[in-house]
N, C-alpha and C positions, 0 to 999 in steps of 0.2 A: 587504498585509493590514493591517487597522486594528484598533484596540482594540474597535470595535463588532463586528467579525467574531469576535474571540476571545470576547467576552462572550456573543455569540449562540450560539457553538459550545458553550461550557462550560455554558450554561443548557440547551441541547438534550441534552447528555450527562447532566447531573444529573437533568433531568426524565424522560428516557427510562429511566435506571436506577431512579428512584423508582417509575415506573409498573410496572416489571418486578420491583419489590421486590429489587433487587440493590444492594449497597452498595459494590461495587468495580468498577473499570474496568481493562482490560488494554490495554497498548500494545506494539507491536512497533517497536523503534527500530533503524534502520539506522545502524550506527556509522561508516560510511565518512566519513573526514576529521575525525571528532569523537571518536574512541575514548577518548583520554586524558581529555578533559573529561567525557564521559558516565560513565565508570566512577567517577571521583571524585564526580560529582554523585549518582549512584545510591547509592553507598556512604555518602554523607554524611547521608542522611535518617534521622531518628529519630521514631518507632519504625521499624526497618528495613523497607524495601520488600522484597516477594518479587520475585526476579528470577532469570533463568537464561539463558545463551547457547543459541542454537538450533543450533549446529554441533557439539555435544558428540559426540565419537567420530569426527568427520570429519577428513580431512587438513587442512582449513582451520581447524580449531579454534584453532590457535595464532596465527592472523593476526587480531589484535584489531581491525584496521582494517576487516575484512570481516564479523566475526561479529555478527549481529543479536541484540538482547536482547529477551526477553519480560519485561515488568515489570507487576506487579499493584499498583495504587494503591487503598488503602482510602479512599474519599471521606468516611467518617465520622471519619477522623483528620485534624485540621486541617493538620498539617505536611506530610503526604503530599499532601493536596489542594492546598496552597499550592505545593508542589514541581511538581506537574503544571501548574498555571496558569503558573508561571514558565517551565517548559520550553516550553510552547506559545507564550508571549508573546515570548520572546527568541530562540528557535532555530527556529521553524517555517519561516522563509524558507529556511534552509540545511539543515534537518533535517525534511522532511515526515513527519508522524506518522500511523500507521495505528492506530486504536483499535477495540476491541470490548468488548462486555459478554458475559460467559459465566457460567453456573451451574456449569460444570465445575470440579473441584478444580484448583488451579494446576499441580500436577505432571502431571496428565493432559493439560492444555492444552499444556504444554511438550513432552511426548512426542508428542502428535498433530502439532503444527506442526514439530517436529524432523524428522518423516517427510515433511513437505510441502516441504522445501527441496531434495529430490532430483528431478531430471528426467531423462527418457530420450527420445532421438529416434533411432530405428533402433538402430544399434550404439553411438551416442555417448551420453554421460551428462554431467551437470554440475549446477550449483546453480541453483535456481529462486528468483529474488528476488521472490517474490510480495508481499513486504512493502513494496515501493515504492508509496506511496499515490498517486503520480502516474500509475501504470499499473494499479493494482488494479482500477479500474472496468472497464477494457477486458478484463482477464482474466475477470471474471465475466460480462460482456455479450457478448464476441466470441470468446474463446479457449477457455475450458474447456467441455467438454461437460456435460450435465446431471448425470451421475454424478460427474464431477470437481468440479463446483460444490458438491456436498454436503459435500465435505471442508472447505470454508470456511463453509458455511451451517449445518451441523449443530451445531457447538459454540457458535455465536454467537446471542445474542438479537438483537443488531444489530452492524453495523460502522459506523464513522464516520470521516470525514477532511475536510480542507479542500482545495478544488480550487486551481488556479493563480491564481485571483483572490481566494482567501481565503474563499470561500463554503462554509459547512458542508454536508456531505452525510450522509445517513442511509440505510443499507441494512438492512432487516430480515433476520434469519437464521431458521433453523428453531428454534433454542433447544432442541434435542433433549436429553433427559436422557442422562447417561452410563450406559450399561448395561454395556458392556465395551469396552475400548480395542483397536482393531484397527490394526496397523501398516499405513500406507497405501503404504509403499514408494515407489519412484520414480514420478513422474507421467509417464505415457507420452503423448508428443505425436506427432501425425501431421504430414505435410508441410503441410497446410493450416493447422493450428494454429500451426506454427512460422512460417509466412509472416505470419499475422495478428499474432503476437507481435513479429516483426521490424518490421512496419509501425508498431506502436505505439511501439517504441523509436526507430525512424527519425523518426517525427513529433516525438517529444520533443527529439531532437537538432536537427531542422530548425527547431523553434520558437526555439531559442537563437540562430539566425542572423538572426532578424527583430528589428526595433526593438521596444523595450519598449512595451507598450500595455495599457490597462486590461482588455481582453477576451482575456487570454491563454488562458483555458480554451476559448473558442469557436475561437480560432485553432488550438489543438491539435486540436480535434475536426475542423476543416476539413482540416487537414494529414493527419490519420489517415484520414479518408474518402477523400481524394484518393490517398493511397498504396495503399489497398485497391483503388481503381479502377485505379491504374497496374499493380498486380499482375495484375488480371483482364485488362487490355489487353496483357499480356505485356511490359511495360517492365521490363527487368532492370538496365540500366546505372544506376549511382548518379546520374550527371549527368542522364540522361533523367527519372528518377523525381523528382529534386529540381526540375527545371525544370517538370515537369507539376504537381507539388504547389504550387509557388509561383505558377504561372499560375492555378490554381484558387483559391488564397488571395486573389490580387489581384482576381480576378473577384468573389469574395464581398464584398470590401471596397470595390468601386466604388460611389460614391454613385448613387442612382437618378437617371435623367435627368429 
């Protein structure tokens, strides 16, 4: 990721907020491996940022290394704006950020997304890390059904993130007005959705085994598509799936004859 990518992204964010007459931007920060720094950083800003953990009331609430934070930045306040630019510039590589613009009151947004971190598959339940910006696009495009997608599209005027190559992405939301807040409860996934979600996570892990390259996002997309194909072909063993995906990846990267 370069300074050009950061400048381009921040201009996209500010221009999009201005077009929507919104002066604030919300970000969901995954604290994994960075909890101590992040809490000190968030608490150091003056005037204070609006922030809240999304695991309140859950058993995981006390594990600061897991708890994601929802933070609202007022772009009209220079120090808050400067804090966001610095966060993006210095920590995006290790701390991929997922941002959205919303007209909802901050507390309503907190309560809404706090309900979205629950997931259920059959009789099993767990945490749904939807705020991982590296997998968020696949959640919206391949995993969630249309009704479930509205849980993320309804409160947002837009979502935005940087992909694995540092390229900014913009996804329009519904920008629906808040009429009344409904608890969304656990997000119920069927077997097919869980398989697709697993393929996305598997592709992200497989990408880490490949040599670094400037086209990391396309490599991820290739691996993801190959693993979906492997599932459809009935390949279940990890070694078979990895070999199939790598073979497909190498085929994609062969120079034309």
